[in-house]
LUMRO-302120 format. One line per 3 residues: number of its first residue (from 0); their letters; for each residue x, z, y of N, C-alpha, C, O. Coordinates in steps of 0.05 Angstrom, whole numbers, plus 5000, padded with zeros to 4 digits. Each point is the difference from the previous one (the first is absolute). Example, Ala and Ser with C-alpha at 12.3 -4.5 7.8 and 13.67 -1.06 7.14 Angstrom:
<atoms>
0 = as = 5264/5156/4886/4982/5000/5024/5018/5000/5024/5021/5013/5000 | 4972/4973/5021/5016/5001/5024/4985/5014/5022/5010/5004/5022
</atoms>
This chain:
<atoms>
0 = mre = 0473/6468/1722/5026/4999/5009/5017/4980/4983/5014/4983/5010 | 4982/5021/4961/5013/4982/4982/4991/4970/5003/5016/4982/4995 | 4959/5014/5014/4987/4972/4999/5012/4989/5027/5007/4976/5001
3 = trr = 4997/5039/5019/5012/4993/5026/5028/4989/4997/5008/4980/5011 | 5007/5036/4973/5025/4995/4992/5004/4973/4987/5016/4984/5008 | 4968/5013/4972/4999/4977/4985/4997/4974/5016/5014/4980/4998
6 = fvv = 4965/5025/5020/4992/4980/5020/5025/4990/5018/5005/4976/5003 | 5011/5042/5006/5023/4991/5017/5018/4986/4981/5009/4978/5007 | 4999/5033/4967/5020/4984/4985/4990/4974/4994/5016/4981/5001
9 = ral = 4954/5015/4993/4992/4972/4995/5003/4984/5022/5010/4977/4996 | 4983/5030/5028/5004/4985/5024/5025/4994/5008/5004/4980/5014 | 5016/5036/4978/5029/4993/5006/5009/4978/4982/5013/4981/5008
12 = lla = 4978/5024/4966/5011/4980/4982/4987/4971/5006/5014/4979/4996 | 4964/5020/5014/4987/4975/5009/5014/4990/5026/5007/4977/5003 | 4996/5042/5015/5011/4993/5026/5028/4991/5000/5007/4980/5013
15 = vag = 5009/5034/4972/5028/4999/5002/5014/4990/4973/5023/5006/4995 | 4962/4981/4988/5012/4991/4976/5025/4987/5002/5006/4982/5016 | 5011/5029/4965/5029/4990/4998/5017/5011/5021/5022/4991/5005
18 = mta = 4968/5031/5009/5017/5016/5019/5003/5028/4987/4982/5009/4985 | 5041/5005/5020/5004/5025/4992/4993/5020/5020/5013/5000/5022 | 4967/5019/4973/4989/5017/5017/5019/5022/4999/5009/5008/4979
21 = vav = 4998/5004/5047/5020/5019/5002/4986/5025/5013/4989/4996/5022 | 5009/5023/4970/4985/5027/5011/5018/5006/5024/5024/4994/5001 | 4961/5018/5019/5014/5011/5023/5015/5026/4993/4990/5020/4989
24 = ata = 5035/4979/5020/5017/5024/4997/4999/5017/5025/4992/4990/5021 | 5015/5035/4977/5004/5018/5023/5025/4996/5014/5018/5017/4999 | 4984/4957/5017/5021/4997/5012/5004/5015/5026/4981/5012/5010
27 = saa = 5044/4988/5001/5006/5013/5024/4981/4991/5022/4990/4977/4999 | 5007/5038/5019/4982/4990/5026/5015/4978/5014/5024/5002/5007 | 4960/4976/4997/5011/4977/5012/5002/5003/5030/4982/5012/5013
30 = tct = 5037/4978/4998/5002/4995/5029/5007/4969/5000/4996/4986/4981 | 5014/5006/5041/5008/4971/5001/5030/4999/4996/5015/4991/5017 | 4992/5018/4958/5031/5000/4996/5009/4978/4980/5021/5003/4988
33 = ger = 4965/4978/5008/5006/4980/4981/4991/5002/4973/5006/4984/4983 | 4979/5037/5013/4986/5003/4970/4980/4978/4996/4984/4993/5017 | 5018/4998/4958/4980/4977/4995/4981/5007/4976/5010/5000/4977
36 = prs = 4966/5005/5028/4983/5005/4973/4995/4975/4986/5002/4978/5011 | 4991/5024/4963/4995/4976/4984/4973/4990/5004/4979/5014/5001 | 5022/4957/5001/4975/4985/5003/4983/5003/4972/5012/5003/4979
39 = gpt = 4962/4996/5022/4985/4997/4976/4982/5020/4993/4998/5017/5018 | 4991/4987/4964/4975/5020/4994/5016/5026/5001/5023/5003/4991 | 4961/5017/5022/5007/5026/5009/4976/5019/4993/4977/4992/4999
42 = fvp = 5029/5036/4997/4980/5015/4992/5001/5028/5015/5022/5012/5003 | 4953/4997/5008/5003/5027/5012/4978/5017/4986/4981/4989/4989 | 5022/5036/5013/4980/5020/4989/4981/5005/5026/5008/5005/5022
45 = vdv = 4966/4994/4970/4978/5003/5021/4979/5018/4984/4985/4990/4982 | 5015/5035/5025/4979/5018/4989/5007/4997/4968/5023/5003/4990 | 4954/4991/4996/5006/5002/4970/5007/4970/4991/5004/4995/4977
48 = ntr = 4999/4987/5041/5004/4972/4991/5029/4993/5004/5014/5014/5014 | 4997/4965/4974/5021/4988/5006/4997/4971/5014/4990/4983/4986 | 5016/5012/5038/4990/4978/5011/5022/4979/5006/5023/5008/5006
51 = afi = 4972/4968/4991/5019/4975/5000/4998/4985/5026/4980/4997/5014 | 5045/4992/4991/4999/4979/5022/5027/4983/4995/5020/5009/4989 | 4977/4966/5023/5025/4984/4998/5012/4999/5027/4987/4999/5021
54 = vrl = 5039/5001/4979/5018/5001/5025/5012/4973/5003/5010/4989/4980 | 4992/4999/5042/5014/4975/5002/5016/5006/5026/4989/5001/5022 | 5037/5003/4974/5018/5001/5026/5006/4972/5012/4998/4979/4988
57 = paa = 5009/5023/5038/5013/4974/5011/5024/4991/4988/5015/5016/4990 | 4991/4957/5009/5022/4991/4985/5025/5008/5016/5021/5005/4987 | 4978/4998/5038/5021/5010/5019/5000/5031/5005/5015/5011/5016
60 = ydg = 4969/5002/4968/4999/5030/5002/5028/5015/4997/5012/5000/4979 | 4996/5012/5041/5027/5013/5000/5000/5032/5000/5021/5012/5000 | 4954/5000/4999/4998/5029/4997/5008/5012/5028/5003/5025/5002
63 = rtp = 5002/4959/5020/5010/5012/5028/4980/4990/5019/4996/5013/5020 | 4991/4963/4978/4982/4990/5020/4973/5008/4995/4990/4990/4980 | 4996/5025/5033/4971/5007/4996/4984/4978/4997/5002/4982/5017
66 = apv = 4980/5014/4962/4988/4975/4996/4972/5008/5003/4993/5023/4995 | 4987/4956/5012/4971/5005/5002/4989/5003/4970/5013/4990/4982 | 4967/5023/5014/4988/5003/4972/4970/4990/5000/4983/5007/5016
69 = vfa = 5013/4978/4964/4971/4991/4994/4989/5008/4979/5009/4989/4979 | 4972/5031/5019/4982/5004/4975/4979/4978/4994/4985/4995/5018 | 5012/4992/4960/4983/4981/4993/4981/5010/4977/5009/5006/4978
72 = fhp = 4964/4995/5027/4983/5013/4983/4984/4978/4986/4989/4983/5015 | 5010/5015/4961/4987/4980/4986/4969/5006/4998/4990/5022/5004 | 4994/4954/4989/4970/5002/4998/4994/5013/4975/5016/5001/4981
75 = ggm = 4956/5011/5018/4991/5013/4974/5004/4981/4975/4997/4975/5003 | 5009/5034/4979/5002/4991/4971/5025/4983/4997/5001/4984/4981 | 5019/5016/5036/5025/4985/4999/5020/5022/5000/4994/5024/4996
78 = nms = 5032/4968/5008/5020/5015/4999/5022/4994/5021/4998/4982/5016 | 5024/5036/4983/5021/5000/5023/5017/4974/4995/5013/4992/5019 | 4987/4994/4958/5016/4977/4998/4983/4975/5009/5011/4980/5009
81 = ymq = 4964/5024/4990/4983/4980/5009/5004/4998/5030/5004/4978/5011 | 4995/5043/5002/5002/5006/5032/5027/4986/5006/5002/4983/5017 | 5019/5025/4969/5024/4989/5008/5002/4971/5000/5015/4990/5017
84 = aev = 4973/4994/4968/4998/4972/4996/4980/4992/5023/5005/4979/5012 | 4975/5035/4994/4980/4990/5020/5011/5004/5027/4997/4982/5016 | 5016/5042/4991/5012/5004/5026/5032/5003/4998/5010/5023/5003
87 = pis = 5005/4956/4992/5027/5001/5000/5016/5008/5022/5013/4982/5012 | 4988/5044/4996/5011/5009/5023/5032/4993/5001/5010/4996/5021 | 5003/5004/4956/5028/4994/5002/5004/4970/5009/5021/4994/5012
90 = rdw = 4962/4989/4982/5001/4972/5011/4995/4995/5025/5015/4986/5015 | 4962/5027/4993/4991/4997/5030/5014/5017/5023/5000/4993/5024 | 5010/5028/4966/5015/5022/5015/5023/5013/4985/5000/5023/4991
93 = pea = 5020/4959/5009/5025/5011/4980/5014/5022/5012/5018/5009/4986 | 4977/5002/5036/5013/5024/5014/4986/5026/4991/5009/5022/5005 | 4965/4973/4981/4981/5023/4996/5005/5013/4974/5009/4986/4982
96 = iai = 4985/5040/5015/4997/5011/4973/4971/4998/4991/4982/5009/5014 | 5014/4979/4964/4972/4999/4989/4994/5017/4978/5014/5001/4980 | 4964/5015/5023/4990/5018/4981/4973/4993/4989/4981/4998/5016
99 = ypq = 5017/4997/4959/4975/4992/4984/4991/5023/4982/5012/5004/4979 | 4969/5010/5030/4989/5024/4985/4982/4987/4977/4992/4977/5001 | 5003/5041/4981/4983/4995/4976/4976/5018/5003/5003/5025/5001
102 = glp = 4973/4965/4999/4974/5017/4998/4997/5012/4975/5016/4996/4982 | 4962/5022/5016/4994/5011/4977/4970/4995/4995/4987/4993/5020 | 5000/5009/4953/4975/4995/4997/4984/5022/5010/5009/5023/5004
105 = gen = 4964/4969/5001/4981/5020/5013/4992/5022/4981/5006/4999/4976 | 4980/5020/5036/4992/5025/4983/4981/4988/4976/5002/5011/4978 | 4984/4971/5025/4982/4990/4979/5015/4980/4984/4987/4985/4986
108 = gsr = 5041/5013/5015/5015/4981/4983/5000/4973/5010/5009/4983/4984 | 4983/5010/5036/4999/4975/5014/5026/4988/5002/5019/5013/4993 | 4986/4962/5016/5026/4985/5005/5017/5016/5018/4990/5017/5014
111 = agw = 5035/4976/4986/5016/5013/5019/4989/4992/5032/4994/4978/5009 | 5008/5044/5003/4991/4998/5030/5012/5023/5014/5019/5013/4991 | 4969/4991/5034/5007/5017/5017/4979/5017/5014/4977/4993/5002
114 = qgr = 5033/5034/5008/4983/5013/5019/4994/4984/5022/5017/4986/5012 | 4957/5015/4997/4991/4986/5023/4992/5018/5024/5002/4991/5023 | 4989/5037/4970/4989/5019/5018/5014/5023/4999/5008/5007/4978
117 = pgt = 4997/5007/5044/5012/5028/4998/4986/5019/4985/4976/5002/5003 | 5040/5013/4979/4990/5017/4982/4992/4992/4972/4997/5018/4984 | 4998/4957/5009/4994/4991/4974/5025/5003/4981/5023/5002/5009
120 = vnd = 4970/4999/4966/5020/5000/4978/5024/5021/5010/5024/4995/4997 | 4967/5026/5014/5020/5020/5006/5026/4991/5019/5022/5011/5000 | 4969/4964/5017/5020/4993/5018/5027/4988/4987/5021/4998/5012
123 = rdl = 4973/4994/4961/5024/4994/4986/5016/4977/5010/5024/4998/4995 | 4962/4983/5020/5016/4982/5010/5015/5003/5029/5021/4989/5006 | 4965/5028/5007/5016/5010/5026/5024/5017/4991/5020/5000/5014
126 = lff = 4978/5016/4963/5020/5014/4989/5022/4980/4990/5024/5003/5003 | 4967/4980/4986/5020/4977/4991/5016/4988/5021/5024/4995/4998 | 4962/5001/5022/5013/4987/5025/5021/5022/5010/5022/4993/5007
129 = dam = 4971/5030/4994/5020/5023/5010/5023/5000/4982/5023/5002/5008 | 4971/4995/4965/5023/5000/4979/5020/4979/5005/5024/5004/5000 | 4965/4973/5005/5016/4974/5004/5017/5005/5026/5024/4994/5000
132 = maw = 4964/5017/5021/5013/5003/5023/5026/5018/4997/5022/4996/5011 | 4970/5028/4971/5022/5019/4997/5022/4984/4982/5023/5005/5004 | 4969/4979/4980/5021/4986/4982/5018/4983/5021/5024/4999/4999
135 = lka = 4963/4989/5019/5015/4982/5017/5018/5018/5020/5022/4992/5008 | 4969/5029/4999/5015/5018/5019/5024/5010/4983/5021/5006/5012 | 4978/4998/4961/5021/5010/4984/5021/4978/4988/5022/5005/4991
138 = hac = 4966/4971/5011/5017/4979/4988/5007/4976/5016/5019/4986/4993 | 4967/5010/5029/5004/4972/5014/5004/5007/5029/4993/5021/5011 | 5022/4956/5002/5005/5000/5030/4975/4984/5009/4999/4976/4993
141 = fde = 4982/5036/5021/4980/4984/5011/4991/5012/5028/5006/5023/5007 | 4982/4961/5006/4992/5004/5028/4970/5015/5001/4978/4989/4997 | 5025/5033/5006/4976/5019/5001/4979/4991/5020/4976/5006/4996
144 = krv = 5030/4980/5025/4982/4987/5019/4989/4973/4991/4983/4988/5014 | 5025/5003/4967/4993/4972/4988/4991/5002/4972/5010/4984/4984 | 4971/5035/5007/4985/5000/4976/4973/4988/5004/4985/5007/5018
147 = fvw = 5011/4975/4964/4975/4985/5000/4985/4999/4975/5014/5002/4979 | 4958/4997/5020/4985/4997/4977/4985/4974/4999/4989/4991/5020 | 5009/4997/4957/4989/4976/4996/4982/5002/4976/5010/5009/4980
150 = gys = 4966/4983/5021/4981/5002/4977/4981/4977/5000/4992/4988/5021 | 5000/5005/4956/4983/4977/4994/4977/5010/4979/5005/5010/4978 | 4970/4986/5035/4976/5008/4989/4999/5031/4995/5003/5014/5020
153 = agg = 4993/4997/4958/5001/5028/4997/5029/5012/5008/5002/5023/5009 | 5015/4964/4988/5029/5007/5013/4995/5003/5029/5012/5018/5012 | 4973/4966/5001/4996/4999/5029/4988/5026/5010/5006/5011/5021
156 = rva = 4975/5000/4961/4986/5025/5002/5020/5024/5002/4998/5018/5017 | 5020/4981/4965/5018/5023/4999/5022/4997/5024/5012/5020/5009 | 4992/4955/4999/5017/4996/5020/4988/5011/5026/5014/5012/5016
159 = nli = 4961/4983/4988/4983/5011/5023/5003/5030/4999/5008/5013/5020 | 4986/5000/4954/5000/5026/4998/5025/5012/5012/5000/5018/5017 | 5022/4972/4974/5027/5009/5006/5000/4999/5033/5007/5020/5013
162 = ace = 4984/4959/4996/5002/4998/5030/4982/5021/5013/5005/5009/5023 | 4972/5000/4963/4980/5020/5011/5016/5025/4997/5005/5013/5020 | 5005/4994/4956/5008/5026/4996/5029/5007/5000/5007/5024/4996
165 = rsd = 5011/4955/5008/5029/5004/5007/5009/4986/5020/5020/4985/4998 | 4966/5016/5024/5004/4983/5024/5029/5008/5011/5013/4984/5014 | 4996/5039/4981/5024/5007/5011/5023/4986/4984/5022/5000/5010
168 = tia = 4973/4990/4968/5021/4986/4981/5003/4969/5006/5021/4988/5004 | 4957/5003/4996/5002/4970/5003/4997/4988/5026/4987/5011/5018 | 5026/4964/4987/5001/4985/5026/4975/4979/5003/4990/4995/5022
171 = alv = 5003/4995/4955/4982/4977/4999/4989/4996/4975/5011/5011/4980 | 4966/4972/5018/4987/4994/4974/4992/4972/5000/4993/4989/5020 | 5008/4997/4954/4992/4978/4996/4979/5003/4980/5004/5013/4980
174 = ias = 4970/4971/5027/4980/5003/4979/4987/4970/4995/4993/4984/5018 | 5005/5013/4955/4990/4972/4991/4976/5006/4981/5000/5015/4981 | 4977/4971/5029/4976/5000/4986/4990/5027/4990/4997/5005/4976
177 = ssm = 4999/5015/5043/4994/5026/4995/4984/5013/5020/4990/4988/5019 | 5006/5040/4976/4980/5014/5021/5015/5025/5002/5019/5007/4986 | 4969/5009/5035/5013/5024/5004/4976/5021/4998/4978/4998/5011
180 = ect = 5031/5025/4969/4982/5022/4992/5004/5023/5014/4988/5020/4991 | 5030/4983/5033/5007/5025/5011/4997/4997/5030/4994/4978/5010 | 5011/5042/5005/4998/5000/5028/5028/5002/5012/5011/5022/4999
183 = pta = 5003/4960/5011/5027/5002/5018/4995/5016/5020/4977/5000/5011 | 5045/5017/4998/4999/5014/5023/5023/4993/5018/5000/5012/5021 | 5019/4971/4973/5024/4992/5018/5003/4971/5001/4996/4986/4979
186 = aka = 5012/5004/5043/5005/4971/5002/5023/4992/4982/5020/5014/4996 | 4973/4959/4991/5022/4992/4981/4997/4969/5002/4978/4989/4999 | 5047/4998/5005/5003/4974/4999/4987/4989/4973/5006/5011/4979
189 = ail = 4976/4967/5022/4988/4992/4979/4996/4970/4997/4998/4987/5020 | 5001/5000/4957/4995/4974/4996/4982/4996/4977/5009/5009/4978 | 4967/4981/5022/4981/4996/4980/4994/4973/4994/5003/4982/5017
192 = nhg = 4988/5011/4957/4996/4971/4993/4977/5001/4980/5003/5015/4980 | 4974/4969/5023/4979/5002/4986/4986/4970/4995/4999/4983/5018 | 4992/5013/4961/4986/4972/4993/4970/5004/5011/4987/5021/4998
195 = tgd = 5003/4958/5013/4971/4995/5010/4980/5003/4977/4978/5010/5003 | 5030/4980/4976/4984/5001/4974/5004/5019/4979/4992/4996/4977 | 5021/5026/5033/5004/5026/4982/4975/5010/4992/4985/5010/5017
198 = sai = 5007/4989/4956/4975/5009/4988/5006/5030/4990/4982/5017/4998 | 5047/4989/4995/5005/5026/4989/5001/5023/5021/4991/5023/4995 | 5021/4971/5031/5002/5018/5021/4992/4983/5025/5017/4987/5013
201 = pyv = 4959/5012/4994/4987/4985/5023/5020/4999/5023/5015/5018/5006 | 4981/4958/5007/5022/4999/5023/4993/5015/5022/5017/5003/5018 | 4957/5009/4985/4993/5019/5021/5017/5027/4995/5005/5015/5019
204 = ram = 5002/4989/4957/5014/5025/4997/5028/5005/5012/5011/5021/5008 | 5001/4951/4991/5029/4999/5013/4995/4996/5029/5018/5007/5015 | 4959/4983/4996/4995/5002/5030/4998/5025/5007/5012/5007/5021
207 = eaa = 4973/5011/4965/4996/5028/5009/5029/5017/5000/5007/5015/5018 | 5007/4980/4962/5028/5011/5004/5019/4990/5021/5018/5014/5009 | 4976/4960/5000/5015/4990/5025/4990/5015/5022/5015/5010/5017
210 = qaw = 4958/4992/4983/4989/5014/5025/5009/5026/5004/5004/5009/5022 | 4999/5007/4955/5007/5028/5001/5030/5001/5011/5006/5013/5019 | 5011/4972/4967/5025/4999/5014/5004/4989/5031/5018/5007/5015
213 = skl = 4963/4976/4991/5000/4990/5026/4993/5024/5018/5012/5003/5021 | 4970/5013/4972/4993/5021/5018/5025/5020/5005/5008/5007/5022 | 5005/5001/4954/5022/5018/4998/5026/4989/5015/5017/5013/5012
216 = ngc = 4981/4962/4985/5028/4983/5013/4996/4998/5028/5019/4991/5013 | 4959/5016/4999/4999/4995/5026/4990/4972/5012/5000/4995/5024 | 4991/4987/4956/4998/4972/5006/4973/4995/5017/4979/5011/4993
219 = sap = 5023/4974/5027/4975/5001/5017/4979/4983/4986/4977/5001/5008 | 5029/4983/4972/4981/4987/4980/5015/4995/4974/5025/4997/5000 | 4962/5002/4979/5011/4996/4971/5007/4972/5000/4992/4984/5017
222 = pkd = 5026/5007/4961/5006/4973/4998/4975/4982/4994/4980/5010/4989 | 5022/4967/5017/4978/4981/4994/4997/5002/4966/5018/5004/4984 | 4957/4992/5011/4989/4999/4971/4985/4973/4992/4993/4983/5016
225 = ktv = 5003/5016/4959/4985/4977/4991/5008/4971/5003/4986/4980/4995 | 5043/5021/5016/5012/4974/5006/5025/4999/4984/5016/5020/5000 | 4989/4958/4985/5026/4998/4985/5024/4998/5018/5002/4984/5018
228 = gcf = 5015/5035/4975/5027/5003/5015/5006/5027/5007/4985/5018/4992 | 5036/4990/5022/5005/5027/5008/5000/5005/5031/5009/4985/5018 | 4979/5037/4984/4995/5005/5030/5005/5030/5007/4992/5017/4985
231 = tgd = 5019/4989/5038/5007/5024/5005/4977/5017/5019/4984/4988/5014 | 5018/5038/4984/4981/5015/5018/5012/4995/5029/5024/4996/5005 | 4956/5005/5012/5006/5000/5030/5011/5028/5011/4989/5021/4997
234 = sct = 5035/4973/5016/5010/5022/5017/5003/5028/4986/4994/5021/5012 | 5013/4978/4963/5006/5025/4986/5023/5015/5010/5023/4992/5000 | 4968/5032/5011/5020/5015/5013/5015/5021/4982/5021/5011/5009
237 = sap = 4970/4996/4967/5014/5019/4981/5016/4988/4978/5021/5009/4991 | 4965/4966/5000/5015/4989/4973/4986/4971/5000/4978/4998/5009 | 5037/4981/4981/4990/4974/4997/4981/5001/4975/5001/5016/4982
240 = ltf = 4981/4962/5020/4981/4996/4982/4995/4971/4996/4995/4985/5020 | 5006/5005/4951/4993/4974/4996/4982/4998/4980/5000/5016/4981 | 4981/4963/5021/4976/4998/4980/5005/4972/4990/5005/4983/5017
243 = ctf = 4995/5009/4957/5004/4973/4992/4977/4995/4979/4991/5016/4985 | 5001/4959/5018/4979/4991/4981/5004/4976/4986/5011/4982/5012 | 4981/5015/4963/5007/4976/4987/4974/4990/4986/4980/5014/4995
246 = dgg = 5022/4963/4999/4975/4988/4988/5001/5002/4970/5011/4983/4986 | 4976/5040/5003/5005/5004/4971/4982/5022/4994/4984/5008/5017 | 5019/5003/4956/4986/5025/4990/5019/5021/4997/5020/5003/5014
249 = hgy = 4973/5011/4967/5017/5025/4995/5026/4994/4984/5000/4999/4975 | 5021/4997/5040/5026/4992/4987/5021/5006/5021/4996/5011/5021 | 5027/4981/4970/5025/5002/5019/5007/4975/5013/5003/4980/4987
252 = dpp = 4999/5021/5039/5006/4974/5014/5032/4998/5006/5010/5012/5020 | 5005/4973/4963/5027/5003/4998/5016/4994/5029/5021/5011/5006 | 4968/4972/5009/5012/4997/5026/5003/5024/5016/5017/5002/5018
255 = fnk = 4965/5018/4976/4997/5025/5016/5027/5015/4999/5007/5015/5018 | 5009/4981/4958/5023/5015/4997/5020/4997/5025/5010/5020/5010 | 4996/4955/4997/5019/4996/5020/4992/5010/5027/5016/5009/5016
258 = tav = 4952/4989/4988/4990/5009/5021/5000/5027/5005/5002/5008/5023 | 4996/5007/4958/5002/5026/4999/5027/5012/5007/5003/5019/5016 | 5018/4969/4969/5024/5009/5003/5013/4995/5029/5016/5016/5009
261 = efl = 4974/4963/5004/5009/4994/5026/4984/5020/5020/5012/5006/5021 | 4966/5003/4973/4987/5021/5015/5016/5026/4998/5005/5013/5020 | 5004/4993/4958/5017/5027/4995/5021/4997/5013/5005/5017/5016
264 = kgl = 5013/4962/4982/5026/4996/5009/4996/4998/5032/5021/5005/5013 | 4958/4990/4999/4997/4996/5027/4993/5027/5016/5000/5001/5025 | 4994/5020/4961/4995/5026/5011/5022/5009/5014/5023/4993/4995
267 = tq = 4971/5024/5024/5026/5012/5015/5011/5019/4985/4987/5018/4988 | 5040/4979/5012/5019/5015/4981/5004/5027/5014/5014/5017/4990
</atoms>
């Protein structure tokens, strides 16, 4: 436990150097009455750990207009500040609340990462997601029908896991260069992106995930694959599905940010 706490502190110092970390206070329950939480690093207790995440509020946030929320999960070995730079929600969707969670090292002391399958590491990251949702309900004015998860690499696995295990909470998911290690049971709007030359997570794993979502989303056929560009599933009756391919390896494709935001913004309100 001490080592875990030391890791979180080190990660915060690296991720938000020069910023003043403010611990979460037990504020009054928030409605949409004009209350404004502080942007920046925030902490919540989760089981025996103290978990950290960065909050970015819309510039025009007034505490009265319910805002969409995007949780963006960093890849393994990186941190929440890295993901904030890689996926600048505030730039591409200034009306949304952005949440950047910080992962923990694995049980074997490996670099910061995420739970990818249900039941592993005591479901610590599912519980972390629950705690962040509780924090939002207590402190922010947000639209509970527009809660989205966005993940890159290992962060994509936990985003998929949340979609599998917390399907009643999220409206859609964005997955970049990742795979799915769980079995979804409910249709969800989804957009995926993967490089044709990815040697870390083979392209076929993304295709498998797209096919799984295609079946649940009631698509008559999954999106076109193995072709650079973005393609939608055919006649999806339950939820839309888009699969994007880029010519590259295991990395992040920057143009995907605006494509994914437009996908989320275009969903039925």
